LOSEBA-830392 format. One record per residue (C-alpha): residue number from 1; residue in one letter; x, y, z. Coordinates in pm, 1 decimal, decimal comma. Layout:
N
{NUM; A; {X; Y; Z}} ...
REM end
This chain:
146
{1; M; {22236,1; -8844,7; 2975,4}} {2; R; {21919,8; -8688,0; 3145,9}} {3; Q; {21701,9; -8881,2; 3356,1}} {4; I; {21358,0; -8802,4; 3383,3}} {5; G; {21163,8; -9015,1; 3615,4}} {6; E; {21241,0; -9357,8; 3507,2}} {7; I; {21281,3; -9284,7; 3124,4}} {8; K; {21639,5; -9168,5; 3012,0}} {9; M; {21661,4; -8970,7; 2728,3}} {10; A; {21993,1; -8936,3; 2502,3}} {11; I; {22071,6; -8673,4; 2225,5}} {12; Y; {22174,0; -8870,9; 1957,8}} {13; S; {22207,8; -8630,7; 1647,5}} {14; V; {22160,4; -8234,4; 1628,0}} {15; Y; {22040,5; -8042,6; 1315,0}} {16; V; {22033,8; -7675,7; 1274,6}} {17; V; {21786,1; -7552,4; 1016,4}} {18; N; {21739,5; -7212,7; 881,4}} {19; R; {21407,9; -7028,3; 800,0}} {20; A; {21406,2; -7120,9; 452,7}} {21; G; {21475,5; -7520,4; 531,0}} {22; G; {21846,9; -7558,4; 459,1}} {23; L; {22082,8; -7720,0; 678,0}} {24; I; {22326,5; -7493,4; 861,2}} {25; Y; {22481,3; -7765,7; 1077,9}} {26; Q; {22465,5; -8183,0; 1161,1}} {27; L; {22613,3; -8369,9; 1429,0}} {28; D; {22596,4; -8699,0; 1445,6}} {29; H; {22655,3; -8806,4; 1848,5}} {30; T; {22649,8; -9218,4; 1770,8}} {31; S; {22926,7; -9425,7; 1871,3}} {32; A; {22796,3; -9753,6; 1885,3}} {33; K; {22780,8; -9924,1; 1529,1}} {34; T; {22557,9; -10218,1; 1488,7}} {35; E; {22746,8; -10470,4; 1305,2}} {36; I; {22681,8; -10837,6; 1306,8}} {37; E; {22840,7; -11106,5; 1110,2}} {38; K; {22718,6; -11449,1; 1034,7}} {39; T; {22846,5; -11750,5; 830,3}} {40; F; {22565,0; -11858,1; 637,7}} {41; S; {22517,1; -12200,1; 433,2}} {42; Y; {22395,0; -12202,1; 63,2}} {43; P; {22108,6; -12108,2; -17,5}} {44; L; {22093,8; -11794,3; 177,0}} {45; E; {21760,1; -11740,6; 382,0}} {46; L; {21782,3; -11363,3; 334,4}} {47; V; {21620,0; -11171,7; 52,2}} {48; L; {21861,4; -10887,5; -58,8}} {49; R; {21788,3; -10583,5; -328,8}} {50; I; {21961,3; -10281,5; -437,1}} {51; V; {21807,9; -9954,1; -235,9}} {52; D; {22001,2; -9630,8; -314,0}} {53; E; {22318,5; -9820,9; -442,1}} {54; R; {22343,3; -10010,2; -140,7}} {55; V; {22289,0; -10393,0; -76,2}} {56; V; {21982,7; -10381,8; 153,5}} {57; V; {21785,2; -10695,7; 354,5}} {58; S; {21452,7; -10652,3; 227,2}} {59; F; {21300,3; -11006,4; 368,3}} {60; G; {21379,4; -11223,5; 633,6}} {61; Q; {21494,2; -11142,2; 992,1}} {62; R; {21766,7; -11403,0; 1198,6}} {63; D; {21993,4; -11345,4; 1470,5}} {64; G; {22009,8; -10986,7; 1507,2}} {65; I; {22002,4; -10912,6; 1101,7}} {66; K; {21663,6; -10729,3; 1035,2}} {67; V; {21530,3; -10582,5; 744,2}} {68; G; {21706,4; -10246,8; 649,7}} {69; H; {22020,5; -10350,7; 740,1}} {70; T; {22308,7; -10322,4; 446,4}} {71; L; {22549,2; -10536,6; 369,3}} {72; L; {22880,2; -10429,9; 466,6}} {73; A; {23159,8; -10726,4; 379,6}} {74; I; {23171,5; -11039,3; 264,6}} {75; N; {23439,4; -11309,7; 404,3}} {76; G; {23614,6; -10997,1; 531,8}} {77; D; {23632,5; -10771,4; 207,5}} {78; P; {23423,1; -10479,1; 224,3}} {79; V; {23145,3; -10400,1; 11,4}} {80; N; {23139,8; -10065,3; -152,7}} {81; G; {22768,4; -9997,5; -321,5}} {82; R; {22685,8; -10303,9; -485,5}} {83; S; {23058,4; -10442,3; -571,0}} {84; L; {23345,6; -10579,0; -374,9}} {85; E; {23657,8; -10403,2; -399,6}} {86; D; {23798,6; -10639,2; -657,2}} {87; G; {23520,2; -10530,8; -878,7}} {88; R; {23275,0; -10845,7; -832,2}} {89; D; {22941,0; -10774,9; -802,1}} {90; V; {22790,1; -10888,8; -467,7}} {91; L; {22481,1; -11045,6; -589,7}} {92; E; {22643,1; -11264,5; -819,5}} {93; V; {22893,5; -11392,8; -524,9}} {94; I; {22591,9; -11431,3; -305,9}} {95; A; {22405,9; -11635,4; -566,6}} {96; D; {22729,3; -11850,6; -673,0}} {97; A; {22689,5; -12191,5; -430,9}} {98; E; {23043,4; -12249,5; -472,4}} {99; N; {23143,0; -11938,5; -247,3}} {100; Y; {22958,9; -12119,3; 46,6}} {101; P; {23013,5; -12094,0; 337,7}} {102; I; {23035,4; -11753,5; 325,4}} {103; A; {23073,2; -11484,5; 608,1}} {104; I; {22857,8; -11204,3; 581,6}} {105; K; {22878,1; -10876,9; 791,7}} {106; F; {22551,8; -10653,7; 815,1}} {107; G; {22495,2; -10337,2; 974,0}} {108; R; {22285,1; -9995,7; 983,5}} {109; P; {22507,8; -9726,1; 743,1}} {110; K; {22561,0; -9361,6; 824,0}} {111; L; {22353,7; -9140,2; 650,8}} {112; S; {22451,1; -8984,5; 313,9}} {113; S; {22512,7; -8584,0; 290,5}} {114; N; {22168,7; -8613,3; 76,7}} {115; E; {21970,4; -8809,7; 309,7}} {116; R; {22094,6; -8566,2; 595,0}} {117; I; {21986,0; -8255,6; 381,9}} {118; M; {21622,7; -8449,4; 305,1}} {119; L; {21585,3; -8479,9; 694,2}} {120; A; {21674,7; -8149,9; 767,6}} {121; S; {21390,8; -8039,3; 508,6}} {122; M; {21123,5; -8260,6; 661,0}} {123; F; {21209,2; -8122,1; 992,4}} {124; H; {21156,7; -7774,9; 884,8}} {125; S; {20853,4; -7894,2; 703,5}} {126; L; {20688,0; -8023,9; 995,3}} {127; Y; {20770,0; -7733,9; 1191,5}} {128; V; {20587,7; -7509,9; 979,6}} {129; I; {20287,4; -7754,1; 957,3}} {130; S; {20261,3; -7750,7; 1317,8}} {131; S; {20303,7; -7382,0; 1389,0}} {132; Q; {19988,9; -7340,1; 1165,6}} {133; L; {19797,7; -7573,6; 1390,5}} {134; S; {19572,5; -7411,3; 1677,9}} {135; P; {19377,7; -7623,2; 1940,0}} {136; E; {19137,1; -7318,3; 1960,9}} {137; I; {18861,8; -7219,6; 1698,9}} {138; G; {18957,1; -6893,2; 1519,1}} {139; R; {19319,5; -6910,4; 1559,3}} {140; A; {19569,2; -6896,6; 1282,3}} {141; S; {19843,7; -7037,2; 1509,2}} {142; C; {19965,2; -7173,7; 1833,3}} {143; R; {20156,9; -6861,7; 1913,1}} {144; E; {19994,1; -6521,5; 2038,3}} {145; R; {20038,8; -6268,0; 1742,4}} {146; V; {20068,8; -5908,3; 1854,9}} 
REM end
């Protein structure tokens, strides 16, 4: 980490994008994965919904569980998309009062390959737009053109 005055800065990800906006290289340098496991009683106080084939908290925050966290496991069984490893639907398991008390693990998932490509494309678009902006009247870009 590099310290600038009182501010500490760290690099969490590196994206190398070509001139056409394609992702050439990407590195995630995050080791801390936020995971929170909590035991709940019926009814569940959080509102869950399916987003991009993942079960995500859409409303309600408590004990470190925040909107956007993904369901990672139920009673120690990993969640794959919207179902458990044994094939049961996650939302049906949570809706059934007989399964309570229930231990649910939430966390932030890693970005998928498609999400990384979309993010790199967004960085490229922002770069192109910002390179065309100029604080001076009559200039086409921020760079000097010779």
